[in-house]
C-alpha positions as YAML, in Angstrom:
chain: A
units: angstrom
residues:
- id: 1
  name: MET
  ca: [13.87, 212.94, -40.12]
- id: 2
  name: VAL
  ca: [15.48, 216.07, -41.03]
- id: 3
  name: ALA
  ca: [13.58, 218.66, -42.13]
- id: 4
  name: GLN
  ca: [14.90, 222.47, -43.27]
- id: 5
  name: CYS
  ca: [14.18, 225.40, -40.81]
- id: 6
  name: SER
  ca: [11.83, 228.22, -42.27]
- id: 7
  name: LYS
  ca: [14.93, 230.84, -41.43]
- id: 8
  name: CYS
  ca: [17.13, 231.59, -44.41]
- id: 9
  name: LEU
  ca: [20.31, 230.45, -42.07]
- id: 10
  name: ARG
  ca: [21.16, 226.85, -43.40]
- id: 11
  name: GLU
  ca: [19.94, 225.06, -39.79]
- id: 12
  name: TYR
  ca: [18.39, 221.83, -39.75]
- id: 13
  name: ARG
  ca: [16.11, 220.14, -36.71]
- id: 14
  name: ARG
  ca: [16.03, 216.89, -35.88]
- id: 15
  name: GLU
  ca: [12.73, 215.19, -35.39]
- id: 16
  name: ASP
  ca: [14.06, 215.42, -31.38]
- id: 17
  name: GLY
  ca: [14.10, 218.92, -32.09]
- id: 18
  name: THR
  ca: [17.88, 220.02, -31.65]
- id: 19
  name: VAL
  ca: [19.77, 222.49, -34.49]
- id: 20
  name: PHE
  ca: [22.75, 221.91, -35.93]
- id: 21
  name: LEU
  ca: [23.86, 223.96, -38.97]
- id: 22
  name: ARG
  ca: [25.05, 222.34, -42.33]
- id: 23
  name: ASN
  ca: [28.17, 223.82, -42.49]
- id: 24
  name: GLY
  ca: [28.97, 224.19, -39.02]
- id: 25
  name: LEU
  ca: [32.50, 224.62, -38.74]
- id: 26
  name: GLU
  ca: [32.93, 227.04, -35.95]
- id: 27
  name: PRO
  ca: [36.74, 228.37, -35.63]
- id: 28
  name: TRP
  ca: [37.52, 226.58, -32.23]
- id: 29
  name: HIS
  ca: [37.17, 223.54, -34.88]
- id: 30
  name: LEU
  ca: [39.51, 224.47, -36.61]
- id: 31
  name: LEU
  ca: [42.19, 225.21, -33.10]
- id: 32
  name: ILE
  ca: [41.73, 221.66, -32.38]
- id: 33
  name: VAL
  ca: [42.51, 220.25, -35.32]
- id: 34
  name: ALA
  ca: [45.86, 222.49, -35.52]
- id: 35
  name: LEU
  ca: [46.63, 221.15, -31.79]
- id: 36
  name: VAL
  ca: [45.99, 217.73, -32.93]
- id: 37
  name: VAL
  ca: [48.14, 218.65, -36.27]
- id: 38
  name: LEU
  ca: [50.90, 219.86, -33.42]
- id: 39
  name: LEU
  ca: [50.32, 216.99, -31.56]
- id: 40
  name: VAL
  ca: [51.28, 213.96, -34.11]
- id: 41
  name: PHE
  ca: [53.95, 216.18, -35.96]
- id: 42
  name: GLY
  ca: [55.94, 217.75, -33.45]
- id: 43
  name: SER
  ca: [57.52, 221.43, -33.11]
- id: 44
  name: LYS
  ca: [60.22, 220.20, -35.23]
- id: 45
  name: ARG
  ca: [58.87, 218.97, -38.21]
- id: 46
  name: LEU
  ca: [55.82, 221.12, -38.91]
- id: 47
  name: PRO
  ca: [58.45, 223.76, -40.32]
- id: 48
  name: ASP
  ca: [59.80, 221.52, -42.45]
- id: 49
  name: THR
  ca: [56.27, 220.49, -43.40]
- id: 50
  name: ALA
  ca: [55.24, 223.98, -44.31]
- id: 51
  name: ARG
  ca: [58.22, 224.60, -46.28]
- id: 52
  name: SER
  ca: [58.27, 220.95, -48.31]
- id: 53
  name: LEU
  ca: [54.48, 221.96, -49.01]
- id: 54
  name: GLY
  ca: [55.62, 225.31, -50.39]
- id: 55
  name: ARG
  ca: [58.02, 224.30, -52.56]
- id: 56
  name: SER
  ca: [55.09, 221.48, -53.75]
- id: 57
  name: LEU
  ca: [52.52, 224.47, -54.35]
- id: 58
  name: ARG
  ca: [55.37, 226.78, -56.31]
- id: 59
  name: ILE
  ca: [56.15, 223.70, -58.91]
- id: 60
  name: LEU
  ca: [52.39, 223.23, -59.27]
- id: 61
  name: LYS
  ca: [51.92, 226.68, -60.05]
- id: 62
  name: SER
  ca: [54.94, 227.02, -62.63]
- id: 63
  name: GLU
  ca: [54.00, 223.80, -64.41]
- id: 64
  name: THR
  ca: [50.15, 224.75, -64.70]
- id: 65
  name: LYS
  ca: [51.48, 228.41, -66.08]
- id: 66
  name: ALA
  ca: [54.23, 226.91, -68.29]
- id: 67
  name: MET
  ca: [51.33, 224.23, -69.88]
- id: 68
  name: ARG
  ca: [49.05, 227.30, -70.32]
- id: 69
  name: GLU
  ca: [51.36, 229.37, -71.84]
- id: 70
  name: SER
  ca: [52.63, 226.74, -74.07]
- id: 71
  name: PRO
  ca: [50.48, 225.93, -77.73]
- id: 72
  name: SER
  ca: [48.40, 222.78, -77.59]
- id: 73
  name: ALA
  ca: [50.04, 220.23, -79.87]
- id: 74
  name: PRO
  ca: [47.47, 217.87, -81.79]
- id: 75
  name: GLU
  ca: [47.70, 214.27, -80.00]
- id: 76
  name: THR
  ca: [49.56, 212.07, -82.51]
- id: 77
  name: ASP
  ca: [49.12, 209.13, -81.01]
- id: 78
  name: GLN
  ca: [46.42, 206.71, -82.62]
- id: 79
  name: ALA
  ca: [46.07, 202.66, -81.62]
- id: 80
  name: PRO
  ca: [46.75, 200.81, -85.09]
...
């Protein structure tokens, strides 16, 4: 069973006394993830992947901006 610690640190103690953090993502975790991604995709494909991701985000941003600016028309599709 996991009980909340008396401190206000979002840390919990297990029955055996070990402490673990609820949102314990440390910077070295991100480094390990970056290394695994580099090993899986390779250094040649990463710039192409980042470029295409950036294009996709720009398209998504422009589409959402266009949807916000356009007047919302009432739906005319009604089932008979």
